[in-house]
C-alpha positions as CSV (number, residue, x, y, z in Angstrom):
1,M,-13.7,-23.7,-59.4
2,G,-13.0,-23.8,-55.7
3,L,-12.0,-20.1,-55.7
4,D,-15.3,-19.1,-57.4
5,A,-17.3,-21.1,-54.9
6,A,-15.5,-19.4,-52.0
7,R,-16.3,-15.9,-53.5
8,A,-19.9,-16.9,-53.9
9,V,-20.1,-17.9,-50.2
10,V,-18.5,-14.5,-49.1
11,D,-20.9,-12.5,-51.3
12,G,-23.8,-14.4,-49.9
13,V,-22.8,-13.8,-46.3
14,R,-22.3,-10.1,-46.9
15,Q,-25.9,-9.7,-47.8
16,F,-26.9,-10.6,-44.3
17,L,-24.3,-8.6,-42.3
18,P,-24.8,-4.9,-41.5
19,P,-22.2,-2.4,-42.8
20,W,-20.9,-1.6,-39.3
21,Y,-19.8,-5.3,-38.8
22,Y,-16.9,-4.8,-41.2
23,S,-15.5,-1.9,-39.2
24,Q,-15.9,-3.9,-36.0
25,L,-13.7,-6.6,-37.5
26,I,-10.9,-4.1,-38.0
27,L,-11.5,-1.8,-34.9
28,L,-11.8,-4.6,-32.3
29,P,-8.3,-6.1,-32.8
30,L,-6.9,-2.6,-33.1
31,A,-8.5,-1.6,-29.8
32,L,-7.0,-4.7,-28.1
33,L,-3.6,-3.9,-29.6
34,V,-3.9,-0.3,-28.3
35,Y,-4.9,-1.5,-24.8
36,K,-1.9,-3.9,-24.7
37,C,0.5,-1.2,-25.9
38,R,-0.9,1.3,-23.4
39,R,-0.4,-1.2,-20.5
40,Y,3.1,-2.0,-21.6
41,Y,3.8,1.8,-21.9
42,F,2.7,2.3,-18.3
43,L,4.8,-0.6,-17.1
44,A,7.9,0.7,-19.1
45,R,7.4,4.2,-17.7
46,R,7.2,2.7,-14.2
47,V,10.5,0.9,-14.6
48,V,12.2,4.0,-15.9
49,Q,10.7,6.0,-13.0
50,I,12.0,3.4,-10.4
51,Y,15.6,3.2,-11.8
52,S,15.8,7.0,-12.3
53,F,16.0,7.0,-8.5
54,V,18.2,4.0,-8.1
55,I,21.0,4.7,-10.7
56,P,22.3,8.1,-9.5
57,P,23.1,6.9,-5.9
58,F,24.5,3.7,-7.2
59,V,26.9,5.6,-9.6
60,D,27.7,8.0,-6.7
61,F,28.8,5.1,-4.5
62,Q,30.9,3.5,-7.3
63,L,32.7,6.8,-7.7
64,L,33.2,7.0,-4.0
65,K,35.0,3.6,-4.1
66,L,37.0,4.8,-7.1
67,R,38.1,7.9,-5.2
68,K,39.2,5.6,-2.3
69,R,41.5,3.7,-4.5
70,L,42.9,6.7,-6.3
71,W,43.4,8.9,-3.2
72,G,44.5,6.0,-0.9
73,W,42.0,6.6,1.9
74,D,42.6,4.5,5.0
75,K,39.7,2.6,6.6
76,E,38.7,5.5,8.9
77,E,38.7,8.1,6.1
78,F,36.6,5.9,3.9
79,H,34.2,5.3,6.7
80,D,33.7,9.0,7.2
81,E,33.2,9.6,3.5
82,K,30.8,6.7,3.3
83,Y,28.8,8.1,6.2
84,K,28.5,11.5,4.3
85,F,27.3,9.5,1.3
86,H,24.5,7.9,3.4
87,E,23.6,11.3,4.8
88,R,23.2,12.6,1.2
89,C,21.3,9.6,0.0
90,A,18.9,9.3,3.0
91,N,16.8,12.2,1.9
92,R,16.9,11.0,-1.7
93,V,15.5,7.7,-0.6
94,F,12.7,9.3,1.3
95,V,11.8,11.5,-1.8
96,A,12.0,8.4,-4.0
97,V,9.8,6.3,-1.7
98,C,7.1,9.1,-1.5
99,T,7.2,9.7,-5.2
100,L,6.9,6.0,-6.2
101,G,4.3,5.4,-3.5
102,G,2.4,2.1,-3.1
103,Y,4.5,-0.9,-2.1
104,F,7.6,1.3,-1.8
105,I,6.1,3.2,1.1
106,K,5.0,-0.1,2.8
107,N,8.6,-1.4,2.6
108,G,10.1,2.0,3.6
109,Q,8.0,1.7,6.8
110,R,9.0,-1.8,7.3
111,F,12.8,-1.2,6.9
112,A,12.5,1.8,9.2
113,L,11.4,-0.5,12.0
114,M,14.2,-3.1,11.3
115,K,16.9,-1.6,13.5
116,G,20.5,-2.4,12.5
117,L,19.6,-3.2,8.9
118,L,20.3,0.3,7.5
119,P,22.9,3.0,8.3
120,K,21.7,5.5,10.9
121,P,20.8,8.4,8.5
122,Y,18.1,6.4,6.8
123,Y,16.1,5.7,10.0
124,A,15.7,9.4,10.6
125,A,14.9,10.1,7.0
126,L,12.2,7.4,6.8
127,Q,10.4,8.2,10.1
128,P,8.0,10.7,8.4
129,L,6.6,7.8,6.4
130,F,4.6,6.8,9.4
131,A,2.7,10.1,9.6
132,E,3.2,11.9,6.3
133,V,2.1,9.6,3.5
134,P,0.9,11.9,0.7
135,E,-2.9,12.0,0.6
136,R,-4.8,11.5,-2.7
137,S,-7.6,13.8,-3.7
138,F,-11.2,12.8,-2.7
139,T,-12.3,13.1,-6.3
140,V,-9.8,10.5,-7.4
141,M,-10.8,8.1,-4.7
142,A,-14.5,8.7,-5.2
143,K,-14.1,7.6,-8.8
144,V,-12.4,4.4,-7.7
145,F,-15.4,3.7,-5.4
146,H,-17.9,4.3,-8.2
147,D,-16.0,2.2,-10.7
148,S,-15.7,-0.7,-8.2
149,T,-19.2,-0.7,-6.8
150,G,-21.2,0.8,-9.6
151,K,-22.6,3.4,-7.1
152,S,-21.7,7.0,-6.5
153,I,-20.8,8.4,-3.1
154,T,-24.1,10.3,-2.9
155,D,-26.1,7.1,-3.8
156,V,-24.6,5.3,-0.8
157,F,-23.8,7.8,1.9
158,E,-25.9,10.5,3.6
159,H,-22.5,12.1,4.4
160,M,-18.9,11.3,3.9
161,E,-15.9,13.4,5.2
162,P,-13.8,14.4,2.2
163,K,-10.7,14.5,4.5
164,C,-9.4,11.0,4.9
165,L,-8.9,9.4,8.3
166,G,-5.6,8.0,7.1
167,A,-3.5,7.7,4.0
168,A,-1.2,4.6,3.7
169,S,0.8,2.8,1.1
170,L,-2.0,1.1,-0.9
171,A,-5.3,2.7,0.3
172,Q,-7.0,5.5,2.1
173,T,-9.8,5.4,4.6
174,Y,-12.7,7.8,5.1
175,K,-15.6,8.1,7.6
176,G,-19.1,8.2,6.3
177,T,-22.8,7.6,7.3
178,L,-24.7,5.1,5.2
179,R,-28.2,5.8,3.8
180,P,-31.0,3.8,5.5
181,E,-31.2,1.1,2.8
182,Y,-27.6,0.0,3.8
183,H,-28.1,-0.2,7.5
184,D,-28.9,-4.0,7.5
185,G,-31.4,-3.3,10.3
186,K,-28.7,-2.6,12.8
187,S,-29.7,0.9,14.0
188,D,-31.2,4.2,12.8
189,T,-27.8,5.5,11.8
190,R,-24.8,3.5,10.7
191,D,-21.4,5.1,10.7
192,V,-18.8,3.3,8.7
193,V,-15.1,3.4,7.7
194,V,-14.6,3.3,3.9
195,K,-11.4,1.9,2.7
196,I,-10.6,2.6,-1.0
197,Q,-7.5,1.3,-2.8
198,Y,-5.5,3.6,-5.0
199,P,-6.4,3.4,-8.7
200,E,-2.9,2.3,-9.9
201,V,-2.4,-0.5,-7.5
202,D,-3.6,-3.2,-10.0
203,I,-1.1,-2.0,-12.6
204,H,1.9,-1.3,-10.5
205,F,1.8,-3.7,-7.6
206,A,3.2,-6.9,-9.2
207,L,5.9,-4.9,-11.0
208,D,6.8,-3.0,-7.9
209,V,7.1,-6.3,-5.9
210,Q,9.5,-7.7,-8.6
211,N,11.7,-4.6,-8.5
212,I,11.8,-4.3,-4.7
213,L,12.8,-8.0,-4.5
214,L,15.5,-7.4,-7.1
215,L,16.8,-4.3,-5.3
216,T,16.6,-6.0,-1.9
217,R,18.6,-9.0,-3.2
218,R,21.3,-6.6,-4.5
219,F,21.5,-4.1,-1.7
220,L,20.0,-5.7,1.4
221,P,20.5,-9.5,1.0
222,D,19.9,-10.1,4.8
223,A,16.3,-8.8,4.4
224,Y,15.5,-10.7,1.2
225,D,13.8,-13.7,2.6
226,S,11.5,-11.7,4.9
227,T,10.7,-9.3,2.1
228,K,9.8,-12.2,-0.2
229,A,7.6,-13.8,2.4
230,E,5.8,-10.5,3.2
231,A,5.4,-9.8,-0.6
232,D,3.6,-13.1,-1.1
233,Q,1.3,-12.4,1.8
234,H,0.5,-8.9,0.5
235,I,-0.3,-10.2,-2.9
236,R,-2.9,-12.5,-1.4
237,E,-4.3,-9.7,0.7
238,L,-4.6,-7.2,-2.1
239,D,-8.2,-8.3,-2.7
240,L,-10.1,-6.4,0.0
241,R,-12.9,-9.1,0.0
242,N,-10.4,-11.4,1.8
243,E,-10.1,-8.8,4.5
244,A,-13.9,-8.6,4.8
245,D,-14.1,-12.4,5.1
246,N,-11.5,-12.3,7.9
247,L,-13.5,-9.8,9.8
248,K,-16.6,-12.0,9.5
249,R,-14.7,-15.1,10.6
250,V,-13.2,-13.4,13.6
251,G,-16.5,-11.9,14.6
252,V,-18.2,-15.3,14.5
253,A,-15.4,-16.8,16.6
254,M,-15.6,-14.0,19.2
255,E,-19.4,-14.5,19.4
256,R,-19.0,-18.2,20.0
257,A,-16.4,-17.5,22.7
258,G,-18.8,-15.2,24.4
259,L,-16.5,-12.2,24.0
260,M,-18.5,-10.2,21.5
261,P,-20.1,-7.8,21.9
262,K,-19.7,-7.5,25.7
263,K,-15.9,-7.5,26.0
264,L,-14.8,-6.6,22.5
265,V,-16.3,-5.7,19.1
266,V,-15.1,-6.7,15.7
267,P,-16.2,-4.2,12.9
268,Q,-18.4,-6.0,10.4
269,P,-18.3,-5.3,6.6
270,V,-21.1,-4.2,4.5
271,E,-21.1,-7.0,1.9
272,A,-23.1,-5.0,-0.8
273,L,-20.4,-2.4,-0.9
274,T,-17.3,-4.6,-0.5
275,T,-15.4,-5.3,-3.7
276,R,-11.8,-6.1,-4.7
277,K,-10.8,-2.4,-4.3
278,T,-13.3,-1.2,-1.6
279,L,-14.1,-2.2,1.9
280,V,-16.9,-0.6,4.0
281,M,-17.1,-1.7,7.7
282,D,-18.5,-0.4,11.0
283,H,-16.8,2.6,12.5
284,L,-15.9,1.9,16.2
285,Q,-14.8,4.4,18.8
286,G,-11.6,3.5,20.6
287,T,-8.0,4.3,21.4
288,T,-4.9,3.9,19.2
289,F,-2.2,1.3,19.7
290,E,0.2,4.2,20.2
291,K,-1.7,5.4,23.3
292,V,-2.0,1.9,24.7
293,S,1.8,1.2,24.3
294,R,2.8,4.5,25.8
295,N,0.4,3.8,28.7
296,C,2.0,0.4,29.2
297,L,5.4,2.1,29.2
298,E,4.3,4.5,31.9
299,Q,3.0,1.7,34.1
300,M,6.4,-0.1,33.7
301,R,8.3,3.0,34.7
302,K,6.2,3.4,37.8
303,A,6.5,-0.3,38.7
304,K,10.3,-0.2,38.3
305,G,10.5,3.2,40.1
306,L,12.2,4.8,37.0
307,K,12.1,8.5,36.1
308,D,13.2,8.2,32.5
309,D,13.4,5.8,29.6
310,K,17.1,4.8,29.9
311,S,16.6,1.5,31.7
312,L,13.7,0.5,29.6
313,K,15.7,1.1,26.5
314,V,18.5,-1.0,27.8
315,E,16.0,-3.9,28.3
316,G,14.7,-3.4,24.8
317,I,11.1,-2.6,26.0
318,Q,11.1,1.0,24.9
319,G,12.3,0.2,21.4
320,A,9.7,-2.5,20.9
321,A,6.8,-0.2,22.1
322,E,8.0,2.7,19.9
323,A,8.2,0.4,16.9
324,G,4.7,-0.8,17.4
325,A,3.4,2.7,18.0
326,A,5.1,3.9,14.8
327,A,3.6,1.0,12.8
328,S,0.2,1.9,14.1
329,D,0.6,5.5,13.1
330,G,1.2,4.4,9.5
331,G,-1.5,1.7,9.4
332,H,-4.6,3.7,8.5
333,G,-6.1,2.3,5.4
334,D,-3.3,-0.2,4.7
335,A,-4.1,-3.0,2.4
């Protein structure tokens, strides 16, 4: 009796439901399943990609240690062979970092500035990361801007340079001129810098952080704590709206201190165009940190009566300035 009553209720409900409703009941869970599987597929593929670069040099080094035992190398011979191994691996590491991109590039830049942490060949191999981060196509980044803001490039900008100002580990920056409706009454024209995050950052970043921490713990234990602290900070800063809030807070503080706009200017964001993956802010003319640091070095040389960098290097001043200059070279568009 109960089963007949249940069937009667189902038949009654069916009379009021359109035919497409039944297909939705099947397709919606299927679509969710496909989405989950697709995400897990991308994550699995990323892990395979990462360890396809890690495993070969790891095996190579284990074979090197095996040859040491079999052939009875003394300490000096093993040191020479190990140096040759690092020379072979240095270029592989550079290729791996550039291929994997994202947070791997950011950490490659950081490790390249930590003198004494890595064998010498790696520092020379990683230096191009500060100037030669591969640039993404303008079409790809324009799509990210549209998906994030709901507006196309032509809707927002009178003109935007398709050549980026700088490509970094997590984002690229462009120079553009806003249409009048986005000027906020500041001036007749408003030139801005447009920072756009790479499309895969949301999917890869957390996974990349986990793998980098795992690899750092295994191969560079002395750098693990600093890498962990920096990773936590970068995760918080991944939302570009936080960077926009920081610009506004610093701007307000500088105004209250009477420094802005007479002595310094803090670029202000365009709130209507700032999202988790995009940041639009004022474009300011100025000089780079590299030029400032090199100018300071020149003044130090003159003050000390030096003709070259040797004495400054002994004091550690030259190395600190070069490290800061190198960091500034790779900082365009960094998240």
